[in-house]
C-alpha positions, 0 to 999 in steps of 0.5 A: 503182331508177329514177334521176333520169337514167332519168326525165329521159331517158324523158320526153324520149324520149316527147316525141321519139316523139310529135314528128311533124316530120321531120329533113329539114324541120328541117335545110332550115330551117337552110340560110339561118341565119348561121354559128355563133359557134364554141364550141370555137374560143372555148375554144381562143382563151382564154389561161387556163382557159376558163370555160363559165358556165351559166344554170341556174335549178334542178336535180333534186338541189339544187332551186331555185337562182334561179327569178327569174334574168334570163337576159340580165342573167346572161349579160351579167355572165358576159361582163363577168367574162371567160367564154368561153362560155355554157351555157344549160338548155332543159329545162323540166320538171327544170331550169326552163329554156326556149328563151327563156332561150337566146334571151335569154342569147345575144342579150345577149352576143357569147359562143358558147352550148351548148344544155344538154339531153338530146339523144335524137333527131336532131331535137333536134340540129337544134332546137339549131341552129334555136334559135340555139345554137352547140353541142349536148350529147351525153351518152354514158351516154344514147345508144348508140354508134350514136346518138352517131356519128349525132348527132355527124355531124349536129352537124358537118354543121349547123355545130354544135360538139358537147360529148360528155359522159363519165363514165368510160374506157369512155364516153370510148372511145365518144366518141373513136370517134364522132370527138369533139374536144370532151369533157366529163368530168362529176364528178357520177354521173348515177345518184346525183347525187353529185360525185366530185372525183377523177373528172376528173383520172383520166379526163383521163389517158386523153383524147388530145392534140388533144382539148379537155377540159372539166371539169363539175359540182361546181366551186366555187372557184379551188382547184378551177379550179387543180386542173383546170387542173394535171390538163390541162383547157382549160375549166370548166363551171360553173353552181350556184356562179355562179348562187348567188354573188351577183356572177356577174362576180366569180365567173367572174373568180375561176375564170380561172386559168392553164392548163397548157401 
């Protein structure tokens, strides 16, 4: 059975195969750029559980969320509500995002932002830096262990933080072997797109001290935030619940519960 994830990753790998640019030329362009804002550091500096607020127009499983979303205004509202970081979708075909959304959201705030996309090629990592992102997403489920190590090392060399997303303990082991110090546990199954609210708590038990822990997907309200804080998470990555809330600033503020120490 061909899944959502299979289709998305295949399209991204096709685009990468057609790309004639060299990694060297892209890396050279990053040399004169200002330092990144510090995505992982912003999470660590937040006293309560940090909210990574997502600019998201649509999803393959839920369809349109807010196709007319204003990324600058949305990001500013997130900042006003106390978000620690931004997450901005740049995948156009499946999520309705764009590089323009990243530029607008990042430019409207002082918050660090992650480029939320499907990184399948080292040039994608360099592109994230050139777009002005402060962090890049690496999904263990779509990368082999050697790619994960290579892309993580490149991100570090370029000054980017790398959020390594995992779904289970074997993927967590691959992330740790790659040197990840910022790990996201996605509660959404990328094959079925169903949410398992017990997944984050279970996988958190295997994440060592010193690693910044981010819970992703299916986070709806303060009760979810408290449960995840109790499980030891440092941050929540939230998109749909904020975009559809009608009051993004208040929605962010409601998730900022006390972190377990």
